N, C-alpha and C positions, 0 to 999 in steps of 0.2 A: 756889691760883693762879687768877687771873682774877676777874671780877665774877661771883659765884656765881649771882645771879639770871639773868644772861645764859647762863652755862654750863647751868643747869637748863633754860632755854628752848630752847637749841640741842640739848641732849641729848634732850629729849622729842620735838622735831620730827624729828631724824634717826632716833631709835629708831622712831617711827611710820612714817617713810618706808621703813624696813627691815622693817616689819611684825613687829617683835620685841616681845614682852612684857618687862616689867621683869625677870621671872624668867629669861627666855631670855638677855637681855643680861647679867645678873649671872653666869649660867653661862659664857657665852662669855668674859667679862672676868676671871673668877675673883674677883669682888667680891661683896659682900652686896647683896641686893635692897633692904635698908633704906637703904643709902647712895644708891642710884639714886633711890629714892622721895623721900628727903629733899632731894636735889639738885633734882629736878624740881618739888617743891613749894615750894622756896625755904626749907625749914626747916634745911638744912645750910648753915652759913656758911663752910665751907672745904673744900678738897679737895686732897690731896697730888698732886704732879706724877706720882708713880708710879701713882696711881689714874687720873689723867686720861689718861696714856699707854695704860693698859690699855683704858680706854673707847674712846679714839680708834682703837686697833688693832682692837678688837672690832667697831666700827661701820664700819671701812674708810674713815676720813676723816683728813684732816690734823689735827694737834693744834690748829692755829690756827682751823680751822673749828669745832671744839668749843668753844674758849675765846672765840671772837669777837675774838681779838687783831687789832688794826688800827693804822694810823697815827693818832696822837693829837696831832699838832702844833698843832691849833687855830689860833690867830692867830699863833703863833710860827714863821712860815714864812720870813720874810725874802725873800718873792717866790719861794720854791722850790716845786717840784712833784714829788711822788713819781711821777706819770705821766711826767714828763720823764726821770726816771732810768730808769723802765721802758722808755721808748722808746730810750734810749741803750743799754740792755742788749740789747734785742731789735731793734736797728737792722737793716734789710734789707742795709745795706752790709757787715755782718759775714758774710753768706752767701758761700761760696766761689764763684768764677767770675763775680762780678758787680762788677767794679771800677768800673763807671760810676756806682754808687750811693754814692760816697764824698763827695758834695757837702757833707755836714754836717761834713766834716773839712777843708774848704778853708782855705788860709792857709799861713803860714810855720810850720815846726816850732819848738817852744819849746826853747831851749837846755837841755841836760840839767841843769846846775846849778840853773836856774830851775825846771824841772819837779820836780826833787828837793825843792827848798824848798817848793813848793806842795803836794806830796804829804805832806811832814812836817807842815805846818801843818794840812792837812785831818785827819790822824790826831790831832793835838792837839785839834782841835775835837771829834772823836769822843769821845776819852777825857775831855774836859771836859763831855760831855753837851750840847754846843751843836748840836743836831740841825737847828735851823732854818737857820742860815747854811750848815751843811754840805750840807743838802738842796739849797739854792740853788746851791751851787758844783759839785756832783757832775757834772751833765751836761757842763759846760764842761771839767772836769778829765778826764773820760773821753775827750772829743773831742781835747783837747790831747795826752794820752798816746798815743792811737791814731795821730794825725798824726805825732808825733815818732817813734814806733816804725816807722811805714810809711816815713818818710824816712831814718832812721838804721839801722834793722834791729836785730839782737840787742843792740846796745849800749844800746838803750832798753827792753829787755824787762823789766828789773827794776822801774823805776817803773810800767810798765804792769801788771805782776803785782800791785804794791802797791795801785794804784788799784782793780783788780778785787777784790782782797781786802777793801778798805775798803768798796766798794759792797756786797759780800756781807754784811759785818758790819752795815751800816746797814739793809739790807733785812730782815735777820733781826730787828733791833730793832723794825721796823714790822710784823712778822708775815708778810712776803712771802717765805716760805721757798723757794718754787719759783724766784723771781727770784734769791734769795740763792744757791741751788745753781748756777744758770746762771753767775752772776758769779764764783763760786768756781772753777768748772770753767775759765772763761776765764783766771782768774788762774793756775791750775795749768799750763795750756798755755803761758802767757807765761813762767812760772818755769822750765819745762823748757828753753825756748829760751835763757834767761839762763845756763844751766849752773851756777846757784847752788843747791846742794843745800839749804842752810838756808832760802833764800827759798821753794823748793818745799815744804819741810816745814811752814813756818808757814801757807802757803795751804791745804795739806792739813788742818792743824789747824782752820782756819776752816770747811772743808768738813765736818769731823767735828762741829763745833758746830751746823751747819745740820742734819745728820742727827739730832742729839739733839733739836733743836727741831721736827723732823718726827716725833717719837715713835719714833725708830729707834735707841734707845740701844745695843743690841747691835752694830749696824753701826758706830756712832760709836766705841765702845770698840775694836772690832777694827781700824778704820782708824787711830786714834791710836796703838795699840800697834804696828801694822805699820810705820808711819812712824818711830816712836820707835826700833824695832829697827834700821831702816836707817841712822839717823843717830846711833846711840848712840856717844858719845865716850869716850875714856879719861878718867879722873879727873884726868889731868894736861893735858887738852885746854884749848883756849881757853874763856874764860867765856861768850862768846856761843853757842858750840856747846853747852855744858852747859845754858844757859838755854833754847834751843830744844827740846832733848831733854826737859828737866824740864817745860816747858809742855805738851808732848804727854802726859806722864804725868798731869799735872793734868787735862787733858781726859778722859783715861781714868777718872780718879777721879769726875768729875761724871757720866759716862755710866754707870759701874758703880753709883754711888749711886742713880741713877734706877731701877734694877732690884733694889735691895736686895742687891747683891752685896758681898762683902768687898773692901775697898779698902786694907787695911792694908799689903800689899806695895807697891802703887803709891805710897802716901804715904811709906813708909820709903825707897824709892828716890829719890823727889823730895826728901825731907828731906836725904838724903846729898848730892845734887847741890847743894842750897841751901847746905849747910854748907861744901861745897867752894868755892863762889864767895864766900860770906860777906857778901854785900850784894845790893841790888837791881841786877840787870843789865838794861839796856835795849838790846834788839837785835832788829831786824826787826819792830818794833812788838810785841815779846814782852817781858814784864816778869816777871822770875823772881828769887826770893831767899827768905830765911827767912820774912819776913812773908807772902809769897804762899802758901807752903806751909801756914803756920799758919792763914791765912784759910780755905783749902780744908778743913782739918781741922775748923774751926768749922762750915763748911757741911755736912760729912758728919754731924756730931753733931746739928745742927739738923734735918736731914732725917730723922734716925732718932729724933727726939723724945728726945734725951739732953741736956737743957738744962744740967745741971751740967757735963758734959764740954765742951759748947760754950763756956760761960763760962770754963772753965779754959784751953782752947786759945786763947781770945781774948786772954789775957794776953801771948801771944807775938807779937801783931800790933802793929807800929809803924804808926800811922795815916799818918805821912808817907811810908812806903814804898809805899803803894797810891795809884794814880792816882784822880782824883776819882770816877768812876762805879764803879770797883772798890771803893773804900772805901764808897761808898753801898750797893753790893751786900752788903758785909760787915755794914753796919748793919742791913740787911733780915734777914740770917741771925740776927743777935742779937735782932731783934724777934721772929722766929719762936721762938727759944729762950725769950724772956720770955713769949710767949703760952702755950707749953707748960708753963711754970712758973707759970701763972696770975698773971702780973704785968702787967696791962694798961697801967698807967701807965708803967712802964719801956719796954714795947713801943712805946707811942705816942711816947715821947721819942726812941727810936731812929729811928722812922719820920719824925718831924719833922726830925731831923738829916739823914737821907737825902734827904728832899724838898727841903731847903734847898740841898743841894749842886747839884742840877740839877732844877728842877721839870718840865722837858720830858722828861728821861730817866725821872724817877720815875713819871710817869703812863703811860709805856710798859711799866713793869714789872708784869706780871700778878700776880706773887707779892705785890707791895706792895699791890695792890688787894684781894687776898684777905685779907691780914693786917689791913688797915684794917677790913674787914668783921668779922673775928674780934674785934678790939679793941672795936669798937662793940658787939658782942654781949656781950662779957665785962663791960663797964661797965654798971652798973644804970641810970645816967643819963649818956649820952655827954658828955664834956667839950667845951668850945669847941674845944680843940685837935683832938680826934678828929672833930668835925663839920667842921672846916676841912680836915682830911686827906681825909675822905670826899668833900667837894666837889671837891678837887683831882684826885681820880682818877675822878670821874664817878659816884660812888655817891650815890644819892638816898635 
């Protein structure tokens, strides 16, 4: 995960600031001194997310501070600004008791059907990996949703919750996990006002993903399971209810995998729910079904360096059942499995496929950058395709 040279540079700088030797840091993190030494010297060309989380926690820093994850829109901005989204999230007009600061929300409220359509299209842009136009649109969407909510009241709480949830998801992609957490919390508050338990549950799920990306996997797992228990449906329940519950179990799978915990029970429960609905269910910007569960099984095996099991599980994934960047993430997991199987050409092919789906999304994927570095190291003479991939993710 991450540009290894950057990780090594940040790791050494933070370790020195903490006045820790490599041996002391290795002891705190429960890792080998050899790993830390190789990372800092740039001789280690990959590092698992589990190890990075241990290092971040041992150094008392956010995971993104260690990896150097940041917004990488480059010229693909469409006039958008991450700072403008930050300002919308942290607007003083959101402070209680200061109604006079609402000037940024002046105007007529957007009718609910139009606002709902705008929210849906924004989510579509997210799942297509179109982060440039989405970044440009978000500050205006936040302002529209706030104005409509202030004018209409609880009837507009659902689209407001969805906008805050989307804001959190986008900020997490850019490595702005603190802003993501604030946006997710605002979404949870709006979802409570909407009295829609499933909307509340999916925003809580987003919050759990933010916790995971802050190197807090145990808290992420606990939150996902607590919410899943609260909304657990009967197996004769509606498909959208089962989908939300199943997606929470999947979040627990990723969180537990990050700490090398057994996830067999979570996957079995999710698989039973997927079998019950029998198809991909799209509900509350949650997508759940048999292919979704199979993809996550692939992820588990890839993270555990079980390439043959990952390839076996991948046969149950129907590409058309996964949205664009989800399928791209699946391809990255397959690339990881090919790297572990010492198959650099196959890994490069999967990475090329993923990159072609959404170049902007791809260069925000830290794990993709690490895998490109791995493939480049495995090849005795990097192919033109691998050199192109390296340039695309900023590796020199």
